C-alpha positions in Angstrom: -3.8 -17.0 -10.7 -2.1 -13.5 -10.6 1.3 -13.4 -11.8 3.0 -12.1 -8.6 1.4 -12.9 -5.4 1.5 -9.8 -2.6 4.3 -10.8 -0.1 3.5 -10.2 3.6 5.0 -8.9 6.9 8.3 -9.6 7.6 9.6 -9.5 4.0 12.7 -7.3 3.7 11.0 -5.4 1.1 8.2 -3.7 2.8 10.8 -2.4 5.4 12.7 -0.7 2.3 12.0 3.3 0.5 11.3 2.6 -2.9 13.4 3.8 -6.2 11.1 6.5 -7.9 9.8 5.6 -11.4 11.7 7.2 -14.7 11.0 6.4 -17.8 7.2 4.7 -18.1 8.3 1.8 -21.1 7.0 -2.0 -21.3 8.4 -3.3 -18.1 6.7 -1.0 -15.8 3.3 -1.1 -18.2 4.1 -4.9 -16.9 4.3 -4.2 -13.5 1.5 -2.0 -13.5 -0.8 -4.8 -15.1 0.7 -7.6 -12.4 -0.6 -5.2 -9.8 -4.1 -4.9 -11.2 -4.5 -8.8 -11.5 -2.7 -9.3 -8.1 -5.4 -6.6 -6.9 -8.4 -8.6 -8.4 -7.5 -11.9 -6.7 -7.1 -10.7 -3.1 -9.9 -8.2 -3.9 -8.1 -5.2 -2.0 -8.6 -1.7 -3.1 -5.2 -0.2 -3.3 -1.5 -2.2 -3.9 1.7 -1.1 -3.8 4.9 -2.0 -6.0 6.8 -3.2 -3.1 3.4 -5.4 -1.6 4.7 -7.6 -4.8 8.5 -7.8 -3.7 9.3 -4.3 -6.5 11.1 -1.7 -5.2 9.7 0.8 -7.3 7.2 4.1 -6.6 4.3 2.3 -8.1 0.8 3.0 -6.9 -2.7 1.6 -7.5 -6.3 1.9 -6.7 -9.2 0.5 -7.1 -12.4 1.6 -5.0 -15.1 -0.3 -6.9 -15.4 -3.0 -3.9 -16.1 0.2 -1.9 -18.9 1.1 -4.9 -16.8 4.0 -6.2 -15.6 4.0 -9.8 -12.6 5.1 -9.2 -9.7 3.4 -10.5 -5.7 4.3 -10.9 -2.0 4.2 -11.4 -0.1 6.1 -10.1 3.9 7.0 -10.4 6.0 8.3 -7.8 3.0 10.0 -5.3 3.9 12.0 -3.3 1.6 14.3 -0.2 1.7 17.5 -0.9 -0.5 19.1 1.7 -2.2 17.4 5.0 -5.0 18.2 6.5 -5.0 19.1 10.0 -7.2 16.6 11.6 -7.2 12.8 12.1 -9.7 10.9 11.5 -9.7 7.0 12.6 -10.9 3.7 10.7 -10.2 0.6 11.1 -7.5 -0.3 8.5 -5.9 -3.6 7.2 -3.5 -4.8 4.8 -2.6 -7.2 1.9 0.2 -8.0 3.6 -0.5 -8.4 6.9 -3.4 -10.9 6.7 -6.8 -10.5 9.2 -5.1 -8.0 10.9 -7.0 -4.7 11.2 -6.8 -1.8 13.7 -7.8 1.7 14.0 -5.2 4.1 12.2 -5.4 8.0 12.4 -5.1 9.4 9.3 -5.9 13.1 7.7 -9.0 13.5 6.5 -7.7 15.2 3.4 -4.5 15.1 1.2 -3.8 16.5 -2.3 -1.2 14.3 -3.6 1.4 15.1 -6.5 1.7 12.2 -9.1 2.4 10.9 -12.8 0.0 8.9 -14.3 0.9 5.9 -16.6 1.1 8.3 -19.7 3.4 10.1 -18.3 1.5 13.5 -17.5 2.0 14.7 -13.8 -1.7 15.2 -11.7 -2.9 16.7 -8.6 -5.2 14.3 -6.9 -7.6 16.5 -4.0 -9.1 13.7 -2.1 -11.1 13.3 1.3 -12.6 10.0 2.8 -11.5 6.0 1.7 -9.5 8.0 -1.6 -7.6 10.1 0.7 -6.6 7.1 3.6 -5.9 4.6 0.8 -3.7 6.8 -0.9 -1.6 7.3 2.9 -1.8 3.9 3.4 0.1 2.7 -0.6 2.3 5.8 -0.4 3.3 4.8 3.4 4.2 1.5 1.8 6.7 3.5 -0.7 8.3 5.1 2.1 8.9 1.4 4.2 6.1 2.5 6.3 3.1 -0.2 7.4 -0.2 0.5 8.9 1.2 -1.3 11.9 3.0 1.5 12.8 0.4 3.4 13.7 -1.4 0.9 15.7 -2.1 1.3 19.5 -0.4 -0.6 21.6 -4.1 -2.5 22.6 -4.6 -3.1 18.7 -1.0 -4.5 19.2 -1.4 -6.7 21.5 -4.7 -7.9 20.1 -3.0 -8.8 16.8 0.3 -10.1 18.3 -0.8 -13.3 17.5 -1.4 -13.3 14.0 1.6 -11.0 13.4 3.8 -14.1 15.1 2.4 -16.6 13.3 3.2 -14.1 9.6 6.9 -13.2 10.6 8.0 -17.0 11.7 6.2 -17.9 8.5 8.5 -15.6 6.3 11.6 -16.7 8.6 10.6 -19.8 7.7 10.9 -18.7 3.6 13.7 -16.4 3.8 15.5 -17.3 6.9 15.2 -13.5 7.9 12.9 -11.1 8.5 13.0 -7.1 8.4 10.5 -5.2 11.2 
């Protein structure tokens, strides 16, 4: 079992803007390891640090479940270019289990980030990598894929969303929408 659980919708940290990562040290490496374990346990393809309750700008991606060899940990990722076209795709989120809906996102992006060795890089991404990067970077900015759903998709998922909020209300005493 992973050391850290993926937190769910309604937890206030999911709506916070995450703090930039400064120095890469043992603490940051331990967070990344915890994130990798949580992602593997949840069988996901991407995870942002706020999803394990840490409001810092760290994302990990592992596309092996989608048949690709892409695996990365990025610090302070920032989208520096987005194509004008948007493509629809059904998205879900480990922090909002069993909720799915169509989200339109740019088909091509460029992301500036730092690696765990402190090296600055620029990633050009399309298809699934572009989508996952945008989804995870949104988490760092306090945005969730729910924010992009149509009224129809929100209505279709309303019961599941309400149940998550109620669960967090009981656990935390309050929630953040």
